[in-house]
C-alpha positions in Angstrom: 0.0 0.0 0.0 1.3 3.4 -0.9 1.4 5.5 2.2 2.6 8.6 0.3 -0.9 9.1 -1.0 -2.8 8.1 2.1 -1.2 10.4 4.6 -2.5 13.6 3.1 -4.8 15.6 5.4 -7.6 17.9 4.6 -8.2 21.2 6.2 -11.0 21.6 8.7 -14.2 22.7 7.0 -14.0 25.9 9.2 -11.6 27.1 6.4 -14.7 27.8 4.4 -15.5 30.5 7.0 -12.1 32.1 6.5 -12.6 32.0 2.7 -16.0 33.6 3.0 -14.8 36.3 5.4 -11.9 37.3 3.2 -14.0 37.3 0.0 -16.7 39.3 1.8 -14.2 42.0 2.7 -13.7 42.8 -1.0 -16.9 41.8 -2.6 -19.7 42.4 -0.2 -18.5 46.0 0.6 -18.4 46.8 -3.1 -21.9 45.3 -3.6 -23.5 47.4 -0.9 -21.7 50.6 -2.2 -22.9 50.1 -5.7 -26.4 49.1 -4.4 -26.6 52.3 -2.4 -25.5 54.5 -5.5 -27.9 52.8 -8.0 -30.7 51.8 -5.6 -33.3 54.0 -7.4 -32.6 52.6 -10.9 -32.8 48.9 -9.9 -35.8 46.8 -9.2 -36.2 44.3 -6.4 -35.7 41.3 -8.7 -32.4 42.9 -10.1 -31.1 43.5 -6.6 -31.9 39.9 -5.6 -30.2 38.5 -8.7 -27.1 40.7 -8.1 -27.0 39.6 -4.4 -27.2 35.8 -5.4 -24.5 36.3 -7.9 -22.2 38.0 -5.4 -23.1 35.3 -2.9 -22.0 32.6 -5.4 -18.7 34.3 -6.2 -18.1 34.6 -2.4 -18.7 30.8 -1.9 -17.2 29.2 -5.1 -13.5 30.1 -4.4 -13.4 29.0 -0.7 -15.2 25.6 -1.6 -12.7 25.0 -4.5 -9.7 25.8 -2.1 -11.0 23.5 0.6 -11.6 20.6 -1.8 -8.2 20.8 -3.5 -5.9 21.8 -0.4 -4.0 19.0 1.3 -1.0 18.9 3.6 1.2 16.0 4.8 3.7 15.4 7.7 6.3 13.3 6.1 9.4 11.7 7.7 11.5 14.8 7.2 9.4 17.5 5.6 6.0 19.3 5.5 4.3 19.1 2.1 1.5 21.2 0.8 -0.6 21.1 -2.4 -3.5 23.2 -3.6 -5.3 24.4 -6.7 -7.8 23.1 -9.3 -6.5 24.3 -12.6 -3.3 25.8 -11.5 -1.6 23.3 -9.0 0.8 24.6 -6.4 3.1 22.1 -4.5 5.5 23.3 -1.8 7.6 21.5 0.8 9.7 22.8 3.7 12.0 20.4 5.6 11.7 20.4 9.4 15.2 21.5 9.8 14.6 24.6 7.6 11.7 25.9 9.7 12.5 29.4 11.0 9.2 30.3 12.6 5.8 28.9 13.2 3.1 31.5 13.5 -0.6 30.6 14.3 -3.6 32.9 14.7 -7.1 32.0 16.0 -9.8 34.6 15.1 -12.8 34.6 17.4 -14.9 32.8 14.7 -12.5 29.8 14.7 -12.2 29.4 18.5 -15.4 27.2 18.9 -13.9 24.7 16.5 -10.5 24.5 18.2 -8.6 25.2 14.9 -6.0 27.8 14.0 -4.5 29.5 10.9 -1.0 28.2 10.7 1.9 29.8 8.9 5.2 27.8 8.6 8.1 30.1 7.5 11.4 29.1 6.1 14.2 31.5 5.3 13.4 34.2 2.8 10.4 36.2 1.9 6.8 35.5 2.7 6.1 33.6 -0.6 8.2 30.8 0.5 5.8 30.1 3.5 3.2 27.3 3.8 -0.1 28.6 5.1 -2.8 26.3 6.4 -6.1 28.1 7.0 -7.8 25.8 9.5 -5.9 22.9 11.1 -5.9 21.5 14.7 -4.1 23.7 17.3 -2.1 20.7 18.3 -0.5 20.7 14.8 1.8 23.6 15.9 3.2 21.5 18.8 3.6 18.6 16.5 5.6 20.6 14.1 7.7 22.0 16.9 8.5 18.5 18.1 9.4 17.3 14.6 11.6 20.4 14.0 13.4 19.7 17.3 14.0 16.0 16.3 15.5 17.1 13.0 18.2 19.2 14.7 21.7 17.6 15.3 22.2 16.4 18.8 25.3 18.7 19.2 22.9 21.7 18.4 23.2 24.1 15.7 26.6 25.8 15.6 24.9 29.2 15.4 23.6 28.7 18.9 27.1 28.3 20.3 28.3 31.7 21.2 31.9 32.5 22.0 31.8 32.4 25.7 33.2 35.5 27.4 34.0 34.9 31.1 30.5 34.9 32.5 28.3 32.6 34.4 26.9 29.6 32.4 23.6 30.3 30.9 20.7 28.8 32.7 19.5 25.7 31.0 16.2 25.9 29.0 15.8 22.3 28.1 12.4 22.2 29.9 9.5 24.4 29.3 8.9 27.3 31.6 6.1 26.8 34.1 5.2 30.6 34.1 5.6 33.3 31.5 9.0 34.9 31.4 7.3 38.2 30.5 3.7 39.2 30.7 2.5 42.7 29.5 -0.1 44.2 31.7 -3.0 46.4 30.4 -1.1 49.4 31.8 1.9 48.4 29.8 -0.1 48.2 26.6 -1.6 51.6 27.3 1.8 53.1 27.9 3.0 51.5 24.6 0.0 53.0 22.7 0.5 56.5 24.2 4.3 56.6 23.6 4.3 54.9 20.2 5.2 57.3 17.4 3.2 55.0 15.1 0.1 56.4 16.5 0.4 59.1 13.9 -0.5 56.3 11.4 -3.9 56.2 13.0 -4.6 59.3 11.0 -4.4 57.1 7.9 -6.9 54.7 9.5 -9.3 57.6 10.2 -8.9 59.0 6.8 -9.5 55.7 5.1 -12.7 55.2 7.2 -14.0 58.6 6.2 -13.3 57.8 2.5 -15.3 54.6 2.8 -18.3 56.1 4.5 -18.3 59.3 2.4 -20.2 57.6 -0.5 -22.6 56.0 1.8 -23.6 58.8 4.1 -26.0 61.5 2.8 -24.3 64.5 1.1 -26.1 66.9 3.5 -24.3 65.3 6.5 -20.9 65.5 4.8 -21.4 69.2 3.8 -22.4 69.9 7.4 -19.3 68.2 8.7 -17.1 70.2 6.2 -18.8 73.5 7.3 -18.2 72.7 11.0 -14.5 72.0 10.4 -14.2 75.3 8.3 -16.0 77.2 11.1 -13.5 75.9 13.7 -10.5 76.9 11.6 -11.8 80.4 11.1 -13.1 80.9 14.6 -9.9 82.0 16.1 -6.8 80.6 17.9 -8.8 79.0 20.7 -11.0 77.1 18.1 -8.0 75.9 16.2 -6.4 74.6 19.4 -9.5 72.9 20.5 -9.7 71.2 17.1 -6.1 70.0 17.2 -6.6 68.7 20.8 -9.7 66.8 19.6 -7.8 65.3 16.7 -4.9 64.2 18.9 -7.3 62.6 21.3 -9.0 60.8 18.5 -5.7 59.5 17.2 -4.7 58.4 20.7 -8.0 56.6 21.1 -7.5 54.7 17.8 -3.9 53.9 18.9 -5.1 52.5 22.2 -7.8 50.4 20.6 -5.4 48.9 17.9 -2.7 48.3 20.6 -5.1 46.4 22.8 -6.2 44.3 19.8 -2.7 43.5 19.0 -1.0 42.9 22.4 -3.7 42.0 24.9 -2.7 39.1 26.9 0.9 39.4 25.7 3.2 36.7 27.1 6.6 35.3 26.3 7.4 31.6 27.1 10.4 29.3 26.7 9.5 25.8 25.4 12.8 24.0 25.3 14.9 25.8 22.7 12.0 27.6 21.3 10.7 31.1 22.1 6.9 31.2 22.2 5.1 34.6 21.9 1.3 34.7 22.6 -0.8 37.9 22.0 -4.1 39.2 20.8 -7.5 40.2 22.2 -10.1 38.7 19.8 -7.6 36.9 17.5 -5.1 35.1 19.5 -1.7 34.8 17.8 1.0 32.3 18.8 4.4 32.5 17.3 7.2 29.9 17.9 10.7 31.1 17.1 13.7 28.7 17.3 16.4 30.5 19.3 19.0 29.1 16.8 17.2 31.0 14.0 17.4 34.5 15.7 19.6 36.8 13.7 19.6 40.0 15.9 18.3 41.3 19.2 17.4 45.0 18.8 16.4 47.5 21.6 14.7 50.5 20.2 14.0 53.8 22.1 11.8 56.3 20.3 11.8 60.1 21.0 8.6 59.9 22.9 9.8 57.0 25.2 13.1 58.6 26.0 11.9 61.0 28.8 10.0 58.1 30.4 13.0 55.8 30.2 11.2 53.1 28.2 12.2 51.0 25.2 11.0 48.1 23.3 12.8 44.9 22.1 12.5 43.1 18.8 14.1 40.1 17.1 15.5 40.0 13.6 14.6 36.9 11.8 15.6 35.5 8.5 12.0 34.7 7.7 8.7 36.5 7.4 6.4 36.0 10.4 3.5 37.9 8.8 0.3 36.0 8.1 -2.3 36.6 5.5 -3.9 39.3 7.4 -1.3 42.1 7.3 2.3 42.9 7.3 2.0 44.5 10.7 1.3 41.0 12.3 4.8 39.9 11.3 6.3 43.0 13.0 4.2 42.4 16.2 5.2 38.8 16.2 8.9 39.7 16.3 8.4 42.1 19.2 9.2 40.1 22.3 9.0 43.2 24.7 6.6 45.8 23.4 7.5 48.3 26.1 9.6 48.0 29.2 11.7 50.2 31.5 15.4 50.6 30.7 16.2 49.6 34.1 14.7 46.1 33.7 15.2 45.4 30.0 18.5 43.5 30.2 17.5 41.4 33.2 14.3 40.3 31.5 16.2 39.7 28.2 18.7 37.6 30.1 15.8 35.4 31.5 14.3 35.0 28.0 17.5 34.6 25.9 20.4 33.5 28.3 22.4 32.5 25.2 23.0 36.1 24.1 25.0 37.2 27.2 23.2 40.4 27.9 25.1 41.1 31.1 28.1 41.9 29.0 26.0 44.2 26.8 24.7 46.1 29.8 28.2 46.5 31.0 29.4 47.8 27.7 26.7 50.4 27.7 27.7 51.5 31.2 24.3 50.6 32.7 23.9 49.2 36.2 22.8 45.6 36.3 19.6 45.3 38.3 19.7 41.5 39.0 16.6 40.0 40.6 16.7 36.3 39.9 19.4 33.9 41.0 20.6 33.4 37.4 20.8 37.0 36.7 22.7 37.6 40.0 25.1 34.9 39.2 25.7 36.3 35.7 26.1 39.8 37.1 28.8 38.7 39.5 30.7 36.9 36.8 31.0 39.9 34.4 34.5 41.0 35.2 35.4 42.3 31.8 33.7 45.3 30.5 33.8 45.6 26.7 34.9 49.0 25.2 32.2 50.8 23.4 33.7 53.0 20.6 31.5 55.9 19.6 32.7 56.3 16.1 31.1 59.6 15.2 31.3 61.9 18.1 34.5 63.7 17.0 33.2 63.8 13.3 30.2 66.0 13.8 31.2 68.4 10.9 31.0 65.6 8.5 27.4 64.7 9.6 26.2 68.3 9.4 27.9 69.8 6.5 25.5 68.4 3.7 22.2 69.2 5.7 23.4 72.7 6.5 24.5 73.6 3.0 21.4 72.1 1.3 19.0 73.7 3.7 20.6 77.1 3.2 20.6 76.8 -0.5 16.9 75.7 -0.8 15.9 78.4 1.7 17.7 81.1 -0.3 16.2 79.9 -3.5 12.6 80.0 -2.0 13.3 83.5 -0.7 14.6 84.7 -4.1 11.2 83.7 -5.6 9.1 85.1 -2.8 7.1 88.4 -2.8 9.3 90.3 -0.3 10.5 93.7 -1.4 14.1 92.7 -1.3 13.5 89.7 -3.4 11.4 91.5 -5.9 14.1 94.2 -6.3 16.8 91.7 -6.7 14.8 89.8 -9.4 14.2 93.1 -11.1 17.8 94.1 -11.1 18.9 90.6 -12.5 16.1 90.5 -15.0 14.7 87.3 -13.5 10.9 86.6 -14.3 8.8 87.3 -11.3 7.5 84.3 -9.3 5.9 86.0 -6.2 5.0 83.1 -4.0 4.4 83.9 -0.2 7.5 84.5 1.8 6.4 82.2 4.6 7.0 79.2 2.3 10.7 79.4 3.5 9.4 77.8 6.7 9.1 74.5 4.8 12.9 74.1 3.9 13.9 75.5 7.2 11.7 73.0 9.1 12.9 70.0 6.9 16.5 71.1 7.2 16.3 71.3 11.0 14.7 67.8 11.2 17.5 66.5 8.9 20.2 68.1 11.0 18.7 66.7 14.3 18.6 63.2 12.7 22.2 63.5 11.7 23.2 64.9 15.1 21.5 61.9 16.7 23.5 59.6 14.5 26.7 61.3 15.3 26.1 61.0 19.1 25.0 57.4 19.0 26.8 55.4 16.2 29.4 53.0 17.8 30.3 49.4 18.3 31.8 47.0 20.8 33.2 43.6 20.3 31.8 41.3 23.0 34.1 38.6 24.4 37.1 40.5 23.0 39.2 39.7 26.0 40.1 36.3 24.6 43.6 35.4 23.3 42.7 36.7 19.9 40.9 40.0 20.0 39.1 39.5 16.8 37.8 36.0 17.6 34.7 37.5 19.3 31.6 35.9 17.9 29.2 38.8 18.8 29.1 42.5 18.2 27.2 45.3 19.8 26.2 48.1 17.5 24.5 51.4 18.5 23.0 54.0 16.3 19.9 55.8 15.3 17.2 55.6 12.7 15.8 59.0 12.2 14.7 60.0 15.8 14.8 56.5 17.2 17.9 55.2 18.9 18.7 51.5 18.9 21.1 48.9 20.4 21.7 45.9 18.4 23.4 42.6 19.1 24.3 40.1 16.5 26.8 37.3 15.7 29.6 37.2 13.2 28.0 34.3 11.3 24.9 36.5 10.7 26.9 39.3 9.0 26.9 38.6 5.3 29.4 41.1 4.0 31.3 44.3 4.8 31.8 47.2 2.5 34.1 50.2 3.1 34.0 53.2 0.9 35.1 56.9 1.0 35.1 60.1 -1.1 38.2 61.4 -2.7 38.3 64.5 -0.5 37.9 62.5 2.7 40.4 59.8 1.8 43.4 61.8 2.8 41.8 62.5 6.2 41.2 58.8 6.9 37.4 59.1 7.1 35.4 56.2 5.6 31.9 54.7 5.6 31.1 51.1 6.5 28.1 49.0 5.6 27.6 45.5 7.0 24.6 43.6 5.5 22.5 41.2 7.5 20.1 38.4 6.5 17.1 39.9 8.3 13.6 40.1 6.7 11.7 41.9 9.4 13.9 44.6 10.8 17.3 46.4 10.5 18.9 44.4 7.6 22.3 46.3 7.6 24.6 48.0 9.9 25.7 51.5 8.6 28.4 53.6 10.1 28.0 56.9 8.2 31.5 58.4 9.1 34.2 56.7 11.1 38.0 56.7 11.3 39.9 54.3 9.1 41.3 52.5 12.2 37.8 51.7 13.4 36.8 50.4 9.9 40.0 48.1 9.9 38.9 46.8 13.3 35.5 45.9 11.9 37.0 44.2 8.9 39.5 42.2 10.8 36.6 41.1 13.0 34.8 40.0 9.9 37.8 38.0 8.7 
């Protein structure tokens, strides 16, 4: 008997619900919009026929997908096939699994099934997505992936050991969550998240969708109210701005609660398990050996409150079918946490990464609470040297922003309607432009923002080789990199094996001064995928290159 054809499993019939829901998002909404617009020209019979046609379209595709989709747990691989006329077959070996992400919307919870995404290295189009499978399948895949690993463990997990206490064993599942985010933590995350400004796009999209459905008189009345507030004086404008900010904050709080309510981090053997979500429960399993980077972010709004967030860089996409944002949330293991506690909690979650040494390199006091953390804190006798590569090169960071801002501002002034600009254009026989003089505010504001970002880079860019007190200073397997992305500071830790290449380049007029740029590429799909040092001395660039070699 051929077991190759008998071990194929069918998706749960609840996958039909998922198909109908996804189809309804695009089809049903369009149907009602067209129905509202043309309701006076259509008869009841025509409307019923259109509704039945839309219903058939919404049901046919999910039924075909359910009938033709199969998956199989083979001896060494997960296989998947789907499609009626255009067949798709995909396999992922258990040893190549980089992440397992499951989500359980509220309409799937009564059936005990989940939407499962199995990710290999690379982009999201290499994943296998199973819309409705038993929740136990995730545990089964985790077990098969663990069995496929060599007994000596992946060499990527073995870090160069600096003199520190042995990492606590994680061979057994944790009995309690290593980190749990409370509701107050989530509210703090929502209020201090710069991404709350993206809620403006959500509100704008909602207004655009209901604009064609609501009566025009109501829309005109709303527009008149806004115009009245804008022309009613300074107090009215301030009240309108405060109302808009409060609305954006409310949207941010609601979306954050939907994403992170019940947020917990567990260790299950050598796997990191992240659970989150209010109505839709997401469970992401990340093998520790597949983690590429550990990154601590601190945005401008969180800096005064001494808060930060922690994310993992992975070589696979953890986003599911719903949105790209779900992949970003899955890689966040600490959405918001105090800077006083971050390294202690990270040491509990990822003892393999030697976070006490990172904390010592940054000059932060180690607040050890657990016995393992206290043991590691006492063992850190060597403090790695953190080299800030750009602090004495500030002029190189600011030269371009200052010159470009001044040039654009002067150009805008020359075309303005000020008396001096008009007289100068008349004397030079330049055609008149005559735009308002206050347009100079735009290049000045953009130039100041550019200079602040460059200043933040100059103050924070640096690196430290962890474990560099060994016999060979360049045999350290880890590197600590600090820097800034726009107005957000970050601290990143990665391993030598995760750095793909290093590129050094300089300009002709900087070569004689020994000033270079360095770019180190990383195989990361969901976060910082390259380490850039905008300006640094040649000696520091050579240290990085020797470390790579």
